[in-house]
N, C-alpha and C positions, 0 to 999 in steps of 0.2 A: 748193402744199401737197398732201400725200398724205393719204389716210385712214389712221388708226391701225389697223394690221392685227391685229385681235383675233378676227375671225370666219372660220372655214373656210367658204368659199363654194362653192355649186354654180354652175357656169357657165351660169346661166339668168337672163334679165332679164324680169320680169313687167311687162306694160304694160296689161293689161286683166283685169278680174275680174267675175264675175257668178254668184250662187248658190253652187254647190259647185265651180265651175270657174274656172281662171285661164288666160291666154294669154300666151305669150312674144312677143318682138319679131320672131319668124319666123312668127307666127300659129299656133304649135303649142298645142293645147289640153291641159290637165292637169286631172285630178281632184284636188281639194284635200282630203285627209283629215288635214291637219296644222293648218290654220286659223291659220297664222302663230303657232304655239305656243299653241293654245287660245284665241286672241284673237277669231277670227271666230265669233261665237255665233249670228248670225241670217242668215248667208250674206253673200257679197260684194255690195256696192252695192245693198242692199235698197232698193226705191223709197221706202218710208215713211221709212227712215233717212236717205236722201239728201235728201228733201224737208224733213224736220225740221231738218237742218243748214243747208240752203239758206235756209229761211225765217228761221232765227235769225240768219244772217249779215247779212241785210237789215235786221235790227233793231239788235242789238248783239252783237259777238263776245266782248268782254271788258270787265269792270271788276273792280276788286279787292273783297276781302271787307270793305271799309270801309263798304259800303252794303248795303241789303237786296237780295237776289236771289231773287225769288219762285220761280224755277225750282228752286232748291235745296229750298225747302219742298215743292214739288210732287214732286220726286224722292224726298225722304225719305218722304212719305206713300205714294207708289206702291211704293217698295222695301219699306216696312213691310208693306203688304198682300200683295205677291207673295211675299215671303219668309216671311210668317207671324210677323213679329217687330214688330208695330205699336207696342209700348211701348218699343222701343229708340230710341237717338239716333244721328244720322248725322254723321260728320265726313268731309269730302271732301278728297281729295289727288290725286296724279297717277299713282301706280304701285303695284304690289304690294309692292315693297321699302319704299316710303315708308309704305304702310299697315301693314306689320309693324313697322316702326321706331316709328311712333306708338303702335301697340297695346302694344308692350313698354314704352315710356316711360310710357304712361298707367297701365299696371298698377303700375309702380314708384311713380308719384305716389299711386296709390290706397292702397297698403299700406306705403309707405316702405321696401320691401325691394329687394335687388339680385339674388338668385339666380334663375336661369331654368332650367327643365327643357326640353330639346329632345331630338330623337331621331336615332339613326343613320339615315343615308341621307336625312335631311330636307333640304329646300332652301327658304329663306325670303327670298332676295334678296341683293343685292350692296352695299348701303349699310352703314354702320358696324356697327350692332347686328344688323341683319338677317343680315349675312354671318357675324357671330360665332356665331349660332345655327344656321348652315348647316354640315352635316357634309361639308365638302370643304376640306381644308387648302390645296389648290392655289389657291383664290381668296380665302383669308384672309390679308391683309397683316399684318405684325408690329403695326402700329398698331391693328388690329382685334382682336387677341388679348386675351382677358380670362379671369379665373378665375371669373367670375360665371355661366358656362354649364356645366350638367351634361348630358352626352349619355348617353342610356339606349337600350337596344335597343327597337325599335318593337314594340308589342303585348305588352310584358313587364310584367304587372300587379304582380308581386311586387317587382321592382327599383324600380318606380315608388313603391310604398308605402314601401320602405326609404329611398329618397331623400328623401321628404317627412319621414320621422321623424328624419332625421339633419341636415337643412338648413332654413334659414329661407327658404322658397320664395316668391318674388314672383309668378311666373307659369309656366304650362305652355303651350308653343306646339306645335301639332300639325296636320299636314295630315290631312284626312279620307281622302284618297287621295294617297299620295306620288307626285308626278309625275316629277321628275328622278331620283328614287331608284329608279324602275323599275315604277311603277303597283302599289304595295303598299297594300292596303286596311286601314284601321284597323278592328279588330273592335269590335262594339257594346259588348261588356263592357269593353274597354279604354277607350273614350271615357266610358262610365258610371263607371268607376273614377276617371278624371281628374276628372270632375264631383264625385264624392263626396269625394275628397281635397282638392280646391280649396275645397269648402264647409267641410270639417273644419278646414282650416288658414288659411282666409281668403285663399287665393291666387286668382289670376285665370286663368281658362280661356280661352286665345286659340285660336280655330279658324281656322287659315290656310286660307281658301277661295279664294285667289287663282287657282289653276288648277282646283280641283275644285268650285268654287262656280258660282253663276249658272245653275243648272239642268242642268249637264253630267251629273250623276249620275242624273238622273231626279227628284231632289228639289232644292230651291233650293240648300241647302248639303249636301254629302255627309255631314257630321256629323249631319244630321237623322235618318238611319237609326237612330241610337242611341237616339232618343227623349228625349235630354236637350239642354238649351240651353247654349251657351257664354256667357261674359261679354262677349267681343268677337269679332266675325267680321271678318276682313280679306278684301278683294276687289279685283280689278282685271281683268286679262286680258279676259274676255268682256263686261265691264261696258259698254264703249264701242264694241265691234265694230271696234276699230282706232283709235278716238280715245283719246288717253292720258287715262285717268281711273281713280282708285282711291278706296277708301273704307274706313272702319271703322264697323261697326254696334255700338253700345255699350249694354250693359244698363243699366236705370234705377238699379242700385245704385251706379254710378260717376257722380259729380256733376261737371259742368264748372265751371271757373273761367276768367275772362278771361285770355288770353295763355298758358295752359298748353300749347296746341297752336296751330299756325298754318301758313299756306301762302300763297304769292303766286298761283299759277295754279289751285290746287285749287278745284273747284266753279265754274269760270268758266261763262259762259252757253253756250258751244258744247259744253263737256263735259257739262253737264246736259241739253242738247237731245239729244246722242248717247245718253246713258244712259237717258233717258226713252223714246226710240225703241226701244231694245233691250227694255226691260221691257214696253212696249206690244205688241211683236211676240211676245215670249215668251208673254204672256198670251193675246193674240188668237188665235195659231196653235197654242196648247197644245204648246209646244216641249218642255216638261219631260216630258210624256207621250210625245212622239215620241222623245226621247232614251232613255227607258226601253225603248220597244218596239223601236226599231232597234238599240239597244245589246244587248238580250237576243238579238235575231236574229243579230247579228254574232258574239256570244260562243258561241252554240249551234253555228253553222256552222263557226267557227274550230276548235272542239274536234274536228271530224270530219276535219281535214286532217292529213296525215302530217308527221312530223319535229318538230312543235311540242312543246316541253317543257312549257309552261304558258301558259294564257290567264288574265290577271288583270284586274280592274277592275269598274266599275259604270257603267251607262248608256253614254254616249259618251266614256268615258275608259278606254281599253283598252290593255293591254300584252300583247304576243305574244313570249314568250321562246323563242328558237331556240338550237340548239346553236352553239357558238363557230364551227364550220367553215362555218356558214351566215350569217355576219355581213354578207355582201355582198347579201343578199336585199333589204334596204331600198334600197340604191343601184340594184339591178336593177329594182325597182318604179318608181323614178323615171325611169331612162333607157330601159328596155325597154318599160314600160307607161304611162309618163306619169302616174304617181300619186305625189303628195306624201304622205309619212308622216313621223312624228318618230321619235326614238330616245332611249332612256334610257342605254344603252351600246350598243356595236356590234351585239350580238345580241338586243336587246330593241326591237322596233318599237312605237312609240306611235301610237295612233289618237286624234286630238283634232279631229274634224271639226265643222263648224257643226251646231247642234242640229236643223236642219231637213233634214238629208240623208234620202234615201228608201232603201227596201230595194233599189230598182233600182240606185242608186249603190253601195250596199253590195255588191251582187252583182258589179258590175264589179271591185271590189277583190278579192273572194273568188276570182273566176275567175283574176285575174292572180297572186294569191298561190299558188293551187293549182298553177298552171303552173310557177312558180318552184320550188316545193317538190318537185313531181313530177319536175322535171328535175335535181334536186340529187343 
């Protein structure tokens, strides 16, 4: 049997990882500023994280949600404290797409409506409803197509208000910072407008924090910069530092009923151990503050470099837009300088490193990028 060929692959095999670095099978060292797509939040193979998982494996790795799992309660309490949403409720699942799927479904249960507002350039996952609210026709199969989704321009408050007045809206789903769409930051007034309209029309505000959450922006959720609370926060990516885990954090106005949501693997013992380790390290090592400090440093220094059209982002979620003719810079960073970065499109480089990278590691990247740009 062959692998189903859906990923364009770099010809690199990673066999070892530690902190902000990975090594290939030829023992070549790389600086990782991609974090496996914003997944590595506390650095590779962090000792506390490894020990948490090892210790849990020696006790119990898995049992279903048919029994009490005290680790879930511990995780809910810890997440509430670190995120500042202690009165919210936690539902655990396995991925960001599943988190968004459950959030949209829960919103529809809450108000009995079908219409969803989503935004141009938004990405929310690849499962049935999550992909239907994703603005990319290339990954929406005919079976996923629905008339229940209204796509609006990002950060357009007037059209948002019009859409609410003309439709019976169930929910609004919005990334605090669009990741796949090119690191586009939602304005504070835009998020505040979503909050006020959802209140006015009894719709549900879903804050997709799958990529921009978990401290990456310098606050726990990027949406927090707006000063308003969403009704549901979705999360995954950095939540487990590589262990598959996702969740939704649900405001107290939405009441649970038995069997309205469910999952086999969500919230299993190992997933909870991984997620707890991540929160403990974020808190203990003040990683949100580090994301803010190092992110501000990177953005300040990036704006000094030649040929860059725009630098966008907050904290350690940064987009560097280059002219189309410089679209090979990302590949050159990898093969000439041994630095992993991400991309939103060929000419937008995305930085999504672990939240504990240092300014020294940032300087390695800045020097390599400056060399590439100066040679262009």
